[in-house]
N, C-alpha and C positions, 0 to 999 in steps of 0.2 A: 663310705661317703656316697656312693652311687645311689642307693635307695633313698637316702635323705634328699639328695639333689633332684631326683626324679619327682618326689613329692613337691618340692619347691617350684619346679618348672610347671607342674600341673596347676599349682596354686597361683603362680605369677608368671605366665609364659612370656610376657612382654618385658621382663626384667633382664636386660642384656647381661649383667654381670653373673647371674645364676646360670645362664646359658654358657657363658665362658667357663665357669668353674666345672660345669658338667662336661664340657668339651675336653678340658684338661684331664679330668678323671678318666674319661674314655680313652683319650690319647695315651696317657701313661700306662693304661692297662692293655695296650696293644690294639685297640679298636680305632685305628687311624681313620678309616673311611667313615665310620659312624660319627666320629668326632667332628668331621668337616661340616656336617649339617648344623651343629650347634655353634661352631666358630662363625659360620655364615650368619646364623640367626643373631648372634651377638654383634657382628659387624653391622647388620641392618638396623638393630635397635640402638646401638651405641657406637657410631662410627668414629668417635673421638678416641676410643681405646686402641692403642697401637699394637699391643701384643697379639690379639686375635688375627689382625691383618697379617702380621709377619709370620705367624704360625701357619695360616692358610697358604700363604705364598710358599713357605717351606714344603708343605705337604704336596702342593701342586708341582713344585720343582722336582720332588722325588718321583712323581708320576710322569715327569718329562712333559708337562703341559706348560711350556714356557710362556705362551701368549697369555695364559690366565695369570701366571705369576706377575707379568707386567701390568695386567689390568688391576691387580690388587696393589702393587707397590707404587706405581706411578702417581696416583692421586695422593697416596699417603706421603710420599717423598715430596711432592709438590707443595702440599700444605705445611708439612713439618720443616722441610729443608730447602724449599724453592728449587727442586730438581725436576727437570722435565725429561721424559723419555723421548729420545730422538728417533725418528724414523730412519730407515736405511738411506733414503734420499737426503735427508738433512745431514747425516753423517758423511755421505760422499761429497756433499756440497762444501763441507768444512775442510776437506783435504786439499 
């Protein structure tokens, strides 16, 4: 699938779903870091797709980049589920 998707990306680089499919193929074949670029591209082109956002957050979580995880998940959760990321101060104020 990878050669076919590479041709499709060259033909239509602004098609978010093709970037997502390519990212999945790279990811499933063990190219986690390379896949992140295409998950990012998909997120920028089609921010309404939830799966690339969640997968990006997972990959950053495995890299222990927790602030980046929150940057991806907070807007997604806010729009989908009306959840807000609370700062440490807000959390301590609630106690």
